[in-house]
C-alpha positions in Angstrom: 138.1 70.9 98.2 138.9 69.5 94.8 135.9 68.1 93.2 136.6 64.5 91.8 134.9 62.8 88.8 134.2 59.4 88.2 133.5 57.0 85.1 131.1 54.2 86.1 129.6 51.0 84.7 126.5 49.6 85.6 124.9 46.1 85.3 121.3 46.1 84.5 118.9 43.5 85.6 118.6 42.0 81.9 122.5 41.8 81.9 123.6 44.7 79.8 126.2 47.2 80.5 125.8 50.9 80.9 128.7 53.5 81.1 128.5 57.0 82.2 130.4 59.7 84.3 129.5 61.8 87.3 130.7 63.7 90.1 128.7 61.7 92.8 128.5 58.0 91.8 126.0 57.1 94.7 123.6 60.0 94.0 123.7 59.2 90.2 123.0 55.4 90.7 119.9 56.3 92.9 118.9 58.5 89.9 119.4 55.7 87.7 117.3 53.3 89.9 114.5 55.9 90.0 114.4 56.1 86.1 115.6 59.8 86.3 119.3 59.6 84.9 119.2 58.0 81.4 116.6 56.9 78.9 118.9 53.6 78.6 118.4 52.8 82.4 114.6 53.5 82.2 114.3 50.7 79.8 116.9 48.5 81.4 116.8 48.5 85.0 120.0 49.1 86.9 121.2 46.1 89.3 124.4 47.4 90.6 127.4 49.6 89.9 130.1 47.1 88.8 133.0 49.7 88.1 134.0 52.9 89.4 137.4 54.9 88.6 138.1 58.3 89.9 139.6 61.2 87.9 140.9 64.7 88.7 138.9 66.4 86.0 135.6 66.1 84.2 137.3 66.0 80.9 139.4 62.7 81.9 136.3 61.2 83.4 134.6 62.0 79.9 137.4 60.6 77.9 137.4 57.3 79.8 133.7 57.1 79.3 134.3 57.4 75.5 136.9 54.9 75.5 135.0 52.4 77.6 132.0 52.8 75.3 134.2 51.8 72.3 135.3 48.4 73.9 133.4 45.2 73.4 131.5 43.4 76.2 134.6 41.1 77.2 137.0 44.0 77.5 134.4 45.9 79.6 133.9 42.8 81.8 137.8 42.5 82.2 137.7 46.1 83.6 135.5 45.3 86.5 136.4 41.6 86.9 140.0 42.8 88.0 138.5 45.4 90.2 138.7 44.5 93.9 
C-alpha cells in the first residue's frame, strides 16, 4: 500500500485561509476543528476544507504547501475556485 500525502487549504470562520499538508485530510481537519492541530487554527476557527491535492511523496506535498503559502490571496482563491 502506497501512502499518499496531501496539501490542503482551510477556510476559517473569519474568512482567512490556512494551508498545510498531511497524510490523512479528514483526520487532520478534525484535529484543526478540535484546536489540536495548529496554533493558527486555534485562533481562527476552521469552517471547511476548500482545496485538497494529492501527492505521491511527503516532499512533493511540502513543496506545494510552501509554494501556496507564497501566493497572494487571489491566486490561492483561484486554486480552489477551479476545483470541482
